[in-house]
N, CA and C atoms of all chains as a GROMACS GRO file, in nm:
protein
  624
    1MET      N    1  12.160   6.407   5.679
    1MET     CA    2  12.012   6.308   5.718
    1MET      C    3  11.933   6.440   5.741
    2VAL      N    4  11.791   6.403   5.680
    2VAL     CA    5  11.682   6.425   5.734
    2VAL      C    6  11.660   6.450   5.875
    3GLN      N    7  11.598   6.591   5.948
    3GLN     CA    8  11.562   6.596   6.098
    3GLN      C    9  11.391   6.613   6.052
    4PHE      N   10  11.325   6.562   6.087
    4PHE     CA   11  11.183   6.574   6.074
    4PHE      C   12  11.129   6.625   6.194
    5VAL      N   13  10.991   6.780   6.211
    5VAL     CA   14  10.986   6.808   6.347
    5VAL      C   15  10.807   6.755   6.367
    6HIS      N   16  10.818   6.711   6.492
    6HIS     CA   17  10.691   6.663   6.480
    6HIS      C   18  10.643   6.709   6.670
    7PRO      N   19  10.597   6.838   6.630
    7PRO     CA   20  10.593   6.872   6.833
    7PRO      C   21  10.504   6.738   6.909
    8ALA      N   22  10.525   6.767   7.022
    8ALA     CA   23  10.462   6.683   7.126
    8ALA      C   24  10.326   6.697   7.117
    9ARG      N   25  10.289   6.618   7.177
    9ARG     CA   26  10.150   6.615   7.158
    9ARG      C   27  10.093   6.730   7.229
   10ASP      N   28  10.090   6.751   7.354
   10ASP     CA   29  10.060   6.896   7.445
   10ASP      C   30  10.078   7.018   7.379
   11ASP      N   31  10.201   6.985   7.288
   11ASP     CA   32  10.179   7.116   7.192
   11ASP      C   33  10.105   7.158   7.068
   12ILE      N   34  10.058   7.053   7.054
   12ILE     CA   35   9.957   7.072   6.893
   12ILE      C   36   9.809   7.147   6.964
   13THR      N   37   9.826   7.245   6.894
   13THR     CA   38   9.723   7.312   6.913
   13THR      C   39   9.600   7.267   6.812
   14LEU      N   40   9.480   7.355   6.831
   14LEU     CA   41   9.316   7.367   6.760
   14LEU      C   42   9.387   7.433   6.678
   15ALA      N   43   9.395   7.562   6.664
   15ALA     CA   44   9.422   7.676   6.569
   15ALA      C   45   9.532   7.602   6.429
   16GLY      N   46   9.608   7.547   6.511
   16GLY     CA   47   9.713   7.496   6.416
   16GLY      C   48   9.674   7.376   6.347
   17VAL      N   49   9.594   7.282   6.453
   17VAL     CA   50   9.494   7.144   6.323
   17VAL      C   51   9.410   7.273   6.266
   18LEU      N   52   9.348   7.319   6.256
   18LEU     CA   53   9.195   7.389   6.191
   18LEU      C   54   9.325   7.434   6.017
   19ALA      N   55   9.434   7.503   6.046
   19ALA     CA   56   9.499   7.587   5.939
   19ALA      C   57   9.528   7.478   5.865
   20ALA      N   58   9.639   7.407   5.944
   20ALA     CA   59   9.621   7.253   5.844
   20ALA      C   60   9.611   7.244   5.768
   21LEU      N   61   9.385   7.218   5.794
   21LEU     CA   62   9.337   7.121   5.728
   21LEU      C   63   9.248   7.230   5.690
   22ALA      N   64   9.258   7.335   5.676
   22ALA     CA   65   9.238   7.455   5.553
   22ALA      C   66   9.283   7.490   5.412
   23ASP      N   67   9.252   7.315   5.400
   23ASP     CA   68   9.362   7.360   5.187
   23ASP      C   69   9.259   7.194   5.179
   24PRO      N   70   9.240   7.192   5.084
   24PRO     CA   71   9.138   7.082   5.014
   24PRO      C   72   9.255   6.959   4.945
   25VAL      N   73   9.381   7.005   4.954
   25VAL     CA   74   9.455   6.886   4.888
   25VAL      C   75   9.499   6.830   5.020
   26ARG      N   76   9.519   6.909   5.143
   26ARG     CA   77   9.592   6.876   5.247
   26ARG      C   78   9.444   6.798   5.342
   27LEU      N   79   9.352   6.855   5.336
   27LEU     CA   80   9.249   6.740   5.355
   27LEU      C   81   9.215   6.593   5.306
   28GLN      N   82   9.237   6.629   5.168
   28GLN     CA   83   9.252   6.487   5.076
   28GLN      C   84   9.322   6.385   5.147
   29ILE      N   85   9.487   6.448   5.150
   29ILE     CA   86   9.614   6.403   5.201
   29ILE      C   87   9.561   6.284   5.332
   30VAL      N   88   9.495   6.360   5.423
   30VAL     CA   89   9.516   6.299   5.588
   30VAL      C   90   9.398   6.202   5.548
   31ARG      N   91   9.300   6.250   5.462
   31ARG     CA   92   9.214   6.173   5.452
   31ARG      C   93   9.205   6.004   5.345
   32GLY      N   94   9.318   6.021   5.272
   32GLY     CA   95   9.358   5.951   5.251
   32GLY      C   96   9.451   5.830   5.303
   33LEU      N   97   9.527   5.840   5.393
   33LEU     CA   98   9.620   5.775   5.512
   33LEU      C   99   9.541   5.770   5.605
   34LEU      N  100   9.476   5.825   5.599
   34LEU     CA  101   9.355   5.749   5.745
   34LEU      C  102   9.339   5.592   5.646
   35THR      N  103   9.229   5.598   5.526
   35THR     CA  104   9.214   5.472   5.466
   35THR      C  105   9.296   5.372   5.442
   36GLU      N  106   9.399   5.403   5.436
   36GLU     CA  107   9.521   5.336   5.457
   36GLU      C  108   9.567   5.240   5.563
   37PRO      N  109   9.553   5.088   5.601
   37PRO     CA  110   9.635   5.071   5.713
   37PRO      C  111   9.757   5.046   5.821
   38ALA      N  112   9.840   5.080   5.666
   38ALA     CA  113  10.020   5.101   5.652
   38ALA      C  114  10.028   5.288   5.681
   39CYS      N  115  10.146   5.266   5.714
   39CYS     CA  116  10.119   5.382   5.664
   39CYS      C  117  10.206   5.416   5.510
   40MET      N  118  10.201   5.582   5.451
   40MET     CA  119  10.248   5.551   5.260
   40MET      C  120  10.295   5.653   5.228
   41SER      N  121  10.394   5.624   5.152
   41SER     CA  122  10.524   5.757   5.129
   41SER      C  123  10.415   5.881   5.059
   42CYS      N  124  10.471   5.971   5.054
   42CYS     CA  125  10.428   6.103   5.008
   42CYS      C  126  10.344   6.100   4.830
   43THR      N  127  10.415   6.022   4.754
   43THR     CA  128  10.364   5.988   4.685
   43THR      C  129  10.231   5.960   4.598
   44ALA      N  130  10.224   5.849   4.685
   44ALA     CA  131  10.126   5.752   4.709
   44ALA      C  132   9.997   5.813   4.789
   45ALA      N  133  10.011   5.914   4.863
   45ALA     CA  134   9.917   5.959   4.967
   45ALA      C  135   9.881   6.109   4.912
   46ALA      N  136  10.006   6.152   4.784
   46ALA     CA  137   9.926   6.248   4.706
   46ALA      C  138   9.772   6.185   4.656
   47PRO      N  139   9.670   6.310   4.662
   47PRO     CA  140   9.552   6.305   4.580
   47PRO      C  141   9.511   6.308   4.475
   48CYS      N  142   9.623   6.384   4.357
   48CYS     CA  143   9.617   6.306   4.237
   48CYS      C  144   9.811   6.316   4.183
   49PRO      N  145   9.828   6.324   4.091
   49PRO     CA  146   9.931   6.269   4.027
   49PRO      C  147  10.013   6.449   3.987
   50ASP      N  148   9.892   6.488   3.929
   50ASP     CA  149   9.992   6.653   3.884
   50ASP      C  150  10.018   6.774   4.006
   51ILE      N  151   9.995   6.709   4.116
   51ILE     CA  152  10.095   6.791   4.218
   51ILE      C  153  10.224   6.794   4.208
   52PRO      N  154  10.318   6.941   4.163
   52PRO     CA  155  10.409   6.901   4.178
   52PRO      C  156  10.509   6.877   4.300
   53LYS      N  157  10.638   6.794   4.294
   53LYS     CA  158  10.645   6.743   4.432
   53LYS      C  159  10.725   6.825   4.482
   54SER      N  160  10.729   6.968   4.480
   54SER     CA  161  10.802   7.042   4.574
   54SER      C  162  10.682   7.097   4.683
   55THR      N  163  10.552   7.132   4.603
   55THR     CA  164  10.385   7.181   4.676
   55THR      C  165  10.336   7.045   4.735
   56LEU      N  166  10.412   6.943   4.706
   56LEU     CA  167  10.345   6.816   4.813
   56LEU      C  168  10.393   6.796   4.952
   57SER      N  169  10.549   6.816   4.894
   57SER     CA  170  10.600   6.833   5.001
   57SER      C  171  10.602   6.964   5.133
   58ASN      N  172  10.487   7.079   5.076
   58ASN     CA  173  10.544   7.174   5.143
   58ASN      C  174  10.401   7.102   5.257
   59HIS      N  175  10.333   7.072   5.124
   59HIS     CA  176  10.186   7.006   5.233
   59HIS      C  177  10.218   6.933   5.356
   60PHE      N  178  10.276   6.831   5.316
   60PHE     CA  179  10.337   6.755   5.411
   60PHE      C  180  10.391   6.780   5.546
   61ARG      N  181  10.459   6.937   5.520
   61ARG     CA  182  10.563   6.995   5.582
   61ARG      C  183  10.486   7.035   5.704
   62VAL      N  184  10.357   7.096   5.629
   62VAL     CA  185  10.267   7.173   5.694
   62VAL      C  186  10.174   7.074   5.817
   63LEU      N  187  10.142   6.958   5.728
   63LEU     CA  188  10.102   6.846   5.799
   63LEU      C  189  10.158   6.827   5.967
   64ARG      N  190  10.246   6.779   5.883
   64ARG     CA  191  10.346   6.689   6.005
   64ARG      C  192  10.427   6.836   6.146
   65GLU      N  193  10.422   6.985   6.049
   65GLU     CA  194  10.417   7.064   6.197
   65GLU      C  195  10.314   7.096   6.235
   66ALA      N  196  10.204   7.092   6.185
   66ALA     CA  197  10.115   7.089   6.290
   66ALA      C  198  10.005   6.967   6.380
   67GLY      N  199  10.163   6.869   6.365
   67GLY     CA  200  10.062   6.756   6.456
   67GLY      C  201   9.961   6.630   6.393
   68LEU      N  202   9.920   6.684   6.300
   68LEU     CA  203   9.863   6.580   6.220
   68LEU      C  204   9.909   6.482   6.198
   69ILE      N  205  10.014   6.437   6.126
   69ILE     CA  206  10.103   6.358   6.060
   69ILE      C  207  10.264   6.294   6.114
   70HIS      N  208  10.265   6.184   6.123
   70HIS     CA  209  10.408   6.184   6.193
   70HIS      C  210  10.476   6.101   6.085
   71THR      N  211  10.619   6.159   6.006
   71THR     CA  212  10.672   6.104   5.871
   71THR      C  213  10.854   6.045   5.941
   72THR      N  214  10.851   5.937   5.896
   72THR     CA  215  11.025   5.852   5.887
   72THR      C  216  11.043   5.833   5.794
   73LYS      N  217  11.192   5.817   5.746
   73LYS     CA  218  11.252   5.819   5.704
   73LYS      C  219  11.270   5.673   5.576
   74LYS      N  220  11.239   5.583   5.544
   74LYS     CA  221  11.246   5.463   5.479
   74LYS      C  222  11.331   5.432   5.366
   75GLY      N  223  11.468   5.453   5.373
   75GLY     CA  224  11.547   5.476   5.243
   75GLY      C  225  11.564   5.603   5.181
   76VAL      N  226  11.501   5.623   5.028
   76VAL     CA  227  11.458   5.732   4.998
   76VAL      C  228  11.320   5.743   5.028
   77GLU      N  229  11.201   5.672   5.056
   77GLU     CA  230  11.136   5.740   5.050
   77GLU      C  231  11.064   5.842   5.211
   78HIS      N  232  10.947   5.940   5.215
   78HIS     CA  233  10.933   5.903   5.354
   78HIS      C  234  10.814   5.851   5.342
   79ARG      N  235  10.777   5.796   5.474
   79ARG     CA  236  10.621   5.680   5.503
   79ARG      C  237  10.573   5.794   5.624
   80ASN      N  238  10.449   5.805   5.586
   80ASN     CA  239  10.377   5.923   5.696
   80ASN      C  240  10.192   5.821   5.721
   81THR      N  241  10.202   5.859   5.833
   81THR     CA  242  10.080   5.816   5.914
   81THR      C  243  10.002   5.904   5.988
   82VAL      N  244   9.866   5.933   5.967
   82VAL     CA  245   9.777   6.003   6.057
   82VAL      C  246   9.840   6.001   6.219
   83ARG      N  247   9.826   6.125   6.294
   83ARG     CA  248   9.886   6.076   6.457
   83ARG      C  249   9.706   6.103   6.549
   84GLU      N  250   9.668   5.930   6.483
   84GLU     CA  251   9.512   5.925   6.537
   84GLU      C  252   9.494   5.941   6.660
   85ALA      N  253   9.633   5.883   6.743
   85ALA     CA  254   9.585   5.878   6.862
   85ALA      C  255   9.613   5.999   6.988
   86ASP      N  256   9.731   6.110   6.912
   86ASP     CA  257   9.776   6.168   7.001
   86ASP      C  258   9.619   6.313   6.948
   87LEU      N  259   9.603   6.320   6.806
   87LEU     CA  260   9.432   6.392   6.792
   87LEU      C  261   9.323   6.346   6.889
   88ASN      N  262   9.311   6.220   6.874
   88ASN     CA  263   9.215   6.194   6.933
   88ASN      C  264   9.164   6.218   7.120
   89ALA      N  265   9.328   6.209   7.121
   89ALA     CA  266   9.375   6.261   7.302
   89ALA      C  267   9.368   6.405   7.314
   90ARG      N  268   9.424   6.480   7.238
   90ARG     CA  269   9.373   6.614   7.221
   90ARG      C  270   9.253   6.687   7.230
   91PHE      N  271   9.227   6.637   7.089
   91PHE     CA  272   9.090   6.695   7.055
   91PHE      C  273   8.974   6.560   7.029
   92PRO      N  274   8.904   6.514   7.101
   92PRO     CA  275   8.826   6.430   7.094
   92PRO      C  276   8.742   6.441   6.980
   93GLY      N  277   8.740   6.366   6.888
   93GLY     CA  278   8.595   6.380   6.798
   93GLY      C  279   8.608   6.446   6.673
   94LEU      N  280   8.729   6.564   6.668
   94LEU     CA  281   8.774   6.658   6.603
   94LEU      C  282   8.824   6.645   6.472
   95LEU      N  283   8.883   6.515   6.448
   95LEU     CA  284   8.895   6.487   6.326
   95LEU      C  285   8.822   6.460   6.246
   96LYS      N  286   8.743   6.329   6.335
   96LYS     CA  287   8.627   6.290   6.250
   96LYS      C  288   8.560   6.385   6.224
   97ALA      N  289   8.509   6.490   6.248
   97ALA     CA  290   8.399   6.560   6.225
   97ALA      C  291   8.468   6.672   6.099
   98ILE      N  292   8.530   6.705   6.123
   98ILE     CA  293   8.596   6.789   5.992
   98ILE      C  294   8.592   6.649   5.886
   99LEU      N  295   8.654   6.552   5.852
   99LEU     CA  296   8.686   6.526   5.739
   99LEU      C  297   8.560   6.411   5.741
  100LYS      N  298   8.479   6.421   5.762
  100LYS     CA  299   8.392   6.354   5.733
  100LYS      C  300   8.271   6.446   5.591
  101HIS      N  301   8.388   6.598   5.577
  101HIS     CA  302   8.242   6.638   5.490
  101HIS      C  303   8.402   6.700   5.420
  102ALA      N  304   8.528   6.611   5.386
  102ALA     CA  305   8.607   6.637   5.328
  102ALA      C  306   8.574   6.644   5.184
  103ASP      N  307   8.490   6.599   5.160
  103ASP     CA  308   8.479   6.499   4.977
  103ASP      C  309   8.399   6.622   4.910
  104GLU      N  310   8.362   6.687   4.967
  104GLU     CA  311   8.237   6.807   4.935
  104GLU      C  312   8.329   6.898   4.839
  105MET      N  313   7.757  10.404   5.181
  105MET     CA  314   7.668  10.276   5.313
  105MET      C  315   7.787  10.147   5.261
  106VAL      N  316   7.834  10.133   5.353
  106VAL     CA  317   7.863  10.003   5.414
  106VAL      C  318   7.794   9.856   5.340
  107GLN      N  319   7.880   9.809   5.287
  107GLN     CA  320   7.789   9.699   5.267
  107GLN      C  321   7.924   9.558   5.295
  108PHE      N  322   7.808   9.466   5.271
  108PHE     CA  323   7.885   9.348   5.386
  108PHE      C  324   7.889   9.250   5.309
  109VAL      N  325   7.990   9.163   5.264
  109VAL     CA  326   7.953   9.039   5.188
  109VAL      C  327   8.001   8.922   5.279
  110HIS      N  328   7.827   8.838   5.235
  110HIS     CA  329   7.805   8.750   5.273
  110HIS      C  330   7.773   8.588   5.187
  111PRO      N  331   7.881   8.550   5.212
  111PRO     CA  332   7.882   8.431   5.097
  111PRO      C  333   7.720   8.333   5.116
  112ALA      N  334   7.710   8.293   5.004
  112ALA     CA  335   7.545   8.264   4.994
  112ALA      C  336   7.570   8.072   5.048
  113ARG      N  337   7.511   8.051   5.098
  113ARG     CA  338   7.492   7.899   5.166
  113ARG      C  339   7.578   7.825   5.111
  114ASP      N  340   7.549   7.751   4.970
  114ASP     CA  341   7.622   7.630   4.928
  114ASP      C  342   7.783   7.681   4.895
  115ASP      N  343   7.796   7.833   4.882
  115ASP     CA  344   7.928   7.895   4.884
  115ASP      C  345   7.990   7.842   5.019
  116ILE      N  346   7.961   7.804   5.070
  116ILE     CA  347   8.042   7.793   5.222
  116ILE      C  348   8.148   7.717   5.215
  117THR      N  349   8.285   7.697   5.214
  117THR     CA  350   8.361   7.547   5.231
  117THR      C  351   8.397   7.520   5.315
  118LEU      N  352   8.408   7.410   5.294
  118LEU     CA  353   8.470   7.324   5.461
  118LEU      C  354   8.585   7.383   5.493
  119ALA      N  355   8.698   7.445   5.371
  119ALA     CA  356   8.817   7.476   5.408
  119ALA      C  357   8.840   7.613   5.365
  120GLY      N  358   8.737   7.675   5.408
  120GLY     CA  359   8.706   7.801   5.417
  120GLY      C  360   8.685   7.866   5.585
  121VAL      N  361   8.616   7.776   5.643
  121VAL     CA  362   8.578   7.754   5.776
  121VAL      C  363   8.676   7.753   5.864
  122LEU      N  364   8.721   7.651   5.807
  122LEU     CA  365   8.886   7.625   5.892
  122LEU      C  366   8.959   7.699   5.913
  123ALA      N  367   8.986   7.781   5.743
  123ALA     CA  368   9.055   7.910   5.773
  123ALA      C  369   9.002   7.977   5.880
  124ALA      N  370   8.912   8.029   5.807
  124ALA     CA  371   8.876   8.123   5.920
  124ALA      C  372   8.851   8.140   6.085
  125LEU      N  373   8.834   7.968   6.127
  125LEU     CA  374   8.848   7.963   6.270
  125LEU      C  375   8.994   7.948   6.308
  126ALA      N  376   9.074   7.936   6.198
  126ALA     CA  377   9.208   7.867   6.253
  126ALA      C  378   9.246   8.008   6.298
  127ASP      N  379   9.224   8.056   6.421
  127ASP     CA  380   9.279   8.153   6.492
  127ASP      C  381   9.232   8.180   6.655
  128PRO      N  382   9.261   8.201   6.699
  128PRO     CA  383   9.217   8.180   6.853
  128PRO      C  384   9.122   8.278   6.889
  129VAL      N  385   9.156   8.427   6.849
  129VAL     CA  386   9.036   8.566   6.844
  129VAL      C  387   8.942   8.503   6.831
  130ARG      N  388   8.901   8.456   6.659
  130ARG     CA  389   8.818   8.462   6.610
  130ARG      C  390   8.748   8.303   6.682
  131LEU      N  391   8.814   8.241   6.667
  131LEU     CA  392   8.732   8.121   6.727
  131LEU      C  393   8.677   8.185   6.902
  132GLN      N  394   8.699   8.272   6.980
  132GLN     CA  395   8.614   8.268   7.056
  132GLN      C  396   8.550   8.398   7.042
  133ILE      N  397   8.575   8.458   6.939
  133ILE     CA  398   8.452   8.548   6.911
  133ILE      C  399   8.296   8.469   6.898
  134VAL      N  400   8.367   8.368   6.817
  134VAL     CA  401   8.199   8.263   6.732
  134VAL      C  402   8.168   8.201   6.866
  135ARG      N  403   8.209   8.176   6.957
  135ARG     CA  404   8.218   8.108   7.069
  135ARG      C  405   8.132   8.202   7.190
  136GLY      N  406   8.137   8.321   7.203
  136GLY     CA  407   8.089   8.411   7.242
  136GLY      C  408   7.994   8.450   7.149
  137LEU      N  409   7.945   8.483   7.010
  137LEU     CA  410   7.810   8.472   6.955
  137LEU      C  411   7.729   8.384   7.031
  138LEU      N  412   7.785   8.275   7.005
  138LEU     CA  413   7.693   8.148   7.052
  138LEU      C  414   7.621   8.166   7.167
  139THR      N  415   7.684   8.213   7.253
  139THR     CA  416   7.622   8.195   7.414
  139THR      C  417   7.519   8.327   7.464
  140GLU      N  418   7.526   8.389   7.345
  140GLU     CA  419   7.447   8.503   7.320
  140GLU      C  420   7.296   8.508   7.266
  141PRO      N  421   7.196   8.520   7.328
  141PRO     CA  422   7.063   8.443   7.272
  141PRO      C  423   7.058   8.616   7.077
  142ALA      N  424   7.038   8.736   7.141
  142ALA     CA  425   7.062   8.852   7.053
  142ALA      C  426   7.164   8.875   6.995
  143CYS      N  427   7.197   8.903   6.873
  143CYS     CA  428   7.305   8.947   6.827
  143CYS      C  429   7.368   9.088   6.815
  144MET      N  430   7.522   9.040   6.855
  144MET     CA  431   7.574   9.114   6.955
  144MET      C  432   7.673   9.254   6.813
  145SER      N  433   7.717   9.357   6.900
  145SER     CA  434   7.812   9.443   6.835
  145SER      C  435   7.954   9.353   6.873
  146CYS      N  436   8.049   9.430   6.723
  146CYS     CA  437   8.214   9.371   6.755
  146CYS      C  438   8.253   9.422   6.863
  147THR      N  439   8.219   9.490   6.931
  147THR     CA  440   8.317   9.553   7.069
  147THR      C  441   8.237   9.450   7.159
  148ALA      N  442   8.119   9.441   7.170
  148ALA     CA  443   8.047   9.339   7.299
  148ALA      C  444   8.149   9.212   7.270
  149ALA      N  445   8.129   9.184   7.143
  149ALA     CA  446   8.174   9.045   7.093
  149ALA      C  447   8.316   8.988   7.078
  150ALA      N  448   8.402   9.094   7.125
  150ALA     CA  449   8.556   9.097   7.164
  150ALA      C  450   8.552   9.015   7.254
  151PRO      N  451   8.705   8.890   7.219
  151PRO     CA  452   8.696   8.875   7.373
  151PRO      C  453   8.731   8.901   7.446
  152CYS      N  454   8.882   9.053   7.409
  152CYS     CA  455   8.898   9.120   7.531
  152CYS      C  456   8.863   9.222   7.513
  153PRO      N  457   8.920   9.326   7.563
  153PRO     CA  458   8.919   9.482   7.534
  153PRO      C  459   9.026   9.512   7.475
  154ASP      N  460   9.117   9.456   7.507
  154ASP     CA  461   9.275   9.521   7.423
  154ASP      C  462   9.316   9.518   7.293
  155ILE      N  463   9.227   9.427   7.186
  155ILE     CA  464   9.214   9.419   7.094
  155ILE      C  465   9.186   9.539   6.982
  156PRO      N  466   9.308   9.569   6.966
  156PRO     CA  467   9.284   9.707   6.843
  156PRO      C  468   9.150   9.686   6.804
  157LYS      N  469   9.086   9.806   6.704
  157LYS     CA  470   8.939   9.816   6.664
  157LYS      C  471   9.010   9.783   6.552
  158SER      N  472   9.080   9.774   6.474
  158SER     CA  473   9.131   9.767   6.330
  158SER      C  474   9.145   9.592   6.298
  159THR      N  475   9.195   9.558   6.397
  159THR     CA  476   9.269   9.439   6.403
  159THR      C  477   9.126   9.380   6.414
  160LEU      N  478   9.074   9.384   6.501
  160LEU     CA  479   8.932   9.334   6.528
  160LEU      C  480   8.763   9.294   6.458
  161SER      N  481   8.771   9.443   6.352
  161SER     CA  482   8.709   9.454   6.257
  161SER      C  483   8.767   9.352   6.145
  162ASN      N  484   8.870   9.338   6.127
  162ASN     CA  485   8.933   9.240   6.007
  162ASN      C  486   8.904   9.095   6.055
  163HIS      N  487   8.911   9.066   6.156
  163HIS     CA  488   8.890   8.928   6.224
  163HIS      C  489   8.758   8.854   6.226
  164PHE      N  490   8.637   9.023   6.249
  164PHE     CA  491   8.494   8.997   6.155
  164PHE      C  492   8.490   9.051   6.038
  165ARG      N  493   8.562   9.027   5.933
  165ARG     CA  494   8.551   9.066   5.825
  165ARG      C  495   8.582   8.871   5.790
  166VAL      N  496   8.716   8.893   5.800
  166VAL     CA  497   8.681   8.717   5.771
  166VAL      C  498   8.599   8.604   5.798
  167LEU      N  499   8.542   8.623   5.937
  167LEU     CA  500   8.467   8.554   5.956
  167LEU      C  501   8.338   8.565   5.858
  168ARG      N  502   8.311   8.675   5.842
  168ARG     CA  503   8.214   8.730   5.749
  168ARG      C  504   8.196   8.658   5.624
  169GLU      N  505   8.348   8.712   5.568
  169GLU     CA  506   8.362   8.632   5.430
  169GLU      C  507   8.372   8.488   5.394
  170ALA      N  508   8.374   8.388   5.505
  170ALA     CA  509   8.384   8.283   5.551
  170ALA      C  510   8.299   8.209   5.500
  171GLY      N  511   8.140   8.285   5.563
  171GLY     CA  512   7.997   8.271   5.581
  171GLY      C  513   7.949   8.200   5.702
  172LEU      N  514   8.069   8.201   5.828
  172LEU     CA  515   8.051   8.228   5.986
  172LEU      C  516   7.941   8.279   6.036
  173ILE      N  517   7.965   8.418   6.015
  173ILE     CA  518   7.895   8.529   6.086
  173ILE      C  519   7.789   8.634   5.956
  174HIS      N  520   7.704   8.694   5.996
  174HIS     CA  521   7.583   8.748   5.944
  174HIS      C  522   7.594   8.901   6.046
  175THR      N  523   7.614   9.024   5.940
  175THR     CA  524   7.627   9.130   5.980
  175THR      C  525   7.566   9.241   5.959
  176THR      N  526   7.462   9.270   6.059
  176THR     CA  527   7.424   9.390   5.990
  176THR      C  528   7.414   9.516   6.062
  177LYS      N  529   7.430   9.643   5.998
  177LYS     CA  530   7.434   9.794   6.067
  177LYS      C  531   7.297   9.768   6.136
  178LYS      N  532   7.309   9.862   6.254
  178LYS     CA  533   7.227   9.951   6.359
  178LYS      C  534   7.332  10.043   6.337
  179GLY      N  535   7.238  10.123   6.295
  179GLY     CA  536   7.260  10.231   6.320
  179GLY      C  537   7.416  10.317   6.334
  180VAL      N  538   7.531  10.327   6.419
  180VAL     CA  539   7.690  10.328   6.438
  180VAL      C  540   7.744  10.224   6.422
  181GLU      N  541   7.654  10.065   6.516
  181GLU     CA  542   7.719  10.008   6.498
  181GLU      C  543   7.661   9.853   6.433
  182HIS      N  544   7.783   9.801   6.423
  182HIS     CA  545   7.729   9.644   6.376
  182HIS      C  546   7.703   9.508   6.458
  183ARG      N  547   7.620   9.475   6.411
  183ARG     CA  548   7.513   9.377   6.506
  183ARG      C  549   7.582   9.233   6.391
  184ASN      N  550   7.609   9.143   6.480
  184ASN     CA  551   7.667   9.037   6.440
  184ASN      C  552   7.579   8.890   6.499
  185THR      N  553   7.546   8.793   6.405
  185THR     CA  554   7.529   8.620   6.460
  185THR      C  555   7.618   8.578   6.384
  186VAL      N  556   7.577   8.446   6.440
  186VAL     CA  557   7.646   8.295   6.353
  186VAL      C  558   7.553   8.265   6.327
  187ARG      N  559   7.588   8.232   6.172
  187ARG     CA  560   7.500   8.159   6.092
  187ARG      C  561   7.501   8.045   6.101
  188GLU      N  562   7.396   8.004   6.207
  188GLU     CA  563   7.449   7.877   6.261
  188GLU      C  564   7.366   7.749   6.167
  189ALA      N  565   7.220   7.798   6.115
  189ALA     CA  566   7.122   7.760   6.042
  189ALA      C  567   7.215   7.693   5.897
  190ASP      N  568   7.295   7.756   5.842
  190ASP     CA  569   7.339   7.760   5.733
  190ASP      C  570   7.512   7.658   5.757
  191LEU      N  571   7.527   7.672   5.842
  191LEU     CA  572   7.647   7.618   5.882
  191LEU      C  573   7.610   7.464   5.896
  192ASN      N  574   7.489   7.483   5.954
  192ASN     CA  575   7.445   7.283   6.050
  192ASN      C  576   7.420   7.275   5.903
  193ALA      N  577   7.343   7.320   5.811
  193ALA     CA  578   7.315   7.281   5.695
  193ALA      C  579   7.385   7.194   5.586
  194ARG      N  580   7.495   7.310   5.606
  194ARG     CA  581   7.666   7.266   5.496
  194ARG      C  582   7.703   7.177   5.570
  195PHE      N  583   7.761   7.198   5.710
  195PHE     CA  584   7.816   7.137   5.724
  195PHE      C  585   7.834   7.025   5.852
  196PRO      N  586   7.648   6.926   5.898
  196PRO     CA  587   7.637   6.873   6.037
  196PRO      C  588   7.738   6.818   6.137
  197GLY      N  589   7.779   6.900   6.274
  197GLY     CA  590   7.842   6.918   6.386
  197GLY      C  591   7.975   6.924   6.380
  198LEU      N  592   8.005   7.021   6.228
  198LEU     CA  593   8.123   7.050   6.254
  198LEU      C  594   8.167   7.197   6.377
  199LEU      N  595   8.037   7.257   6.397
  199LEU     CA  596   8.090   7.373   6.414
  199LEU      C  597   8.083   7.330   6.550
  200LYS      N  598   8.012   7.248   6.629
  200LYS     CA  599   8.017   7.248   6.766
  200LYS      C  600   8.132   7.164   6.784
  201ALA      N  601   8.175   7.047   6.692
  201ALA     CA  602   8.245   6.963   6.665
  201ALA      C  603   8.392   7.074   6.712
  202ILE      N  604   8.400   7.174   6.697
  202ILE     CA  605   8.564   7.232   6.675
  202ILE      C  606   8.497   7.346   6.828
  203LEU      N  607   8.450   7.387   6.772
  203LEU     CA  608   8.369   7.458   6.947
  203LEU      C  609   8.391   7.446   7.082
  204LYS      N  610   8.361   7.306   7.105
  204LYS     CA  611   8.401   7.176   7.193
  204LYS      C  612   8.509   7.243   7.281
  205HIS      N  613   8.626   7.233   7.141
  205HIS     CA  614   8.749   7.239   7.246
  205HIS      C  615   8.810   7.384   7.210
  206ALA      N  616   8.780   7.497   7.190
  206ALA     CA  617   8.780   7.652   7.219
  206ALA      C  618   8.884   7.729   7.268
  207ASP      N  619   8.812   7.607   7.390
  207ASP     CA  620   8.858   7.733   7.524
  207ASP      C  621   8.993   7.652   7.587
  208GLU      N  622   9.067   7.581   7.470
  208GLU     CA  623   9.182   7.499   7.559
  208GLU      C  624   9.287   7.609   7.504
   0.00000   0.00000   0.00000
């Protein structure tokens, strides 16, 4: 059984969030997840189809462990959502301010 | 003669800025520099006096190479300023949004 590590809201740190977003692929993943109303599988949230599955999996792990996304297992798929409420409670306005510049 | 590497404004990247700020000490350095109207020496901008000089020097290099600060040599001192105009031109509102949360 796969166990996902999700930090508690209060354990989400600014340095951790910035480090997790300090990568163009991870920025695009988070931006993609936010535009989608439902949760998304890792494959669907990938910014481009050429990324090896192991690389993609690592990106999702980094985002999850920094508190940016929440992952659940549904059948064989991992479903992801951005922890918007937690992030906005911890660092109001931060995620929006960063993602605004993510398409450059 | 020491040569400082400063990226051109257009070469400053979002991922680079986030990576440089993804460290509590570097966040405090930038915050300290911004509260000071004049430029500051590396020692004066250090968030606490216990940090070894080589560690501090590395933090300043990371900030400089990401385009966050500008360093000049004055006598034996390195004088630093935050590249506020460049950063606000590239990513309006970003620096302020991040530093707002830097004291947590």
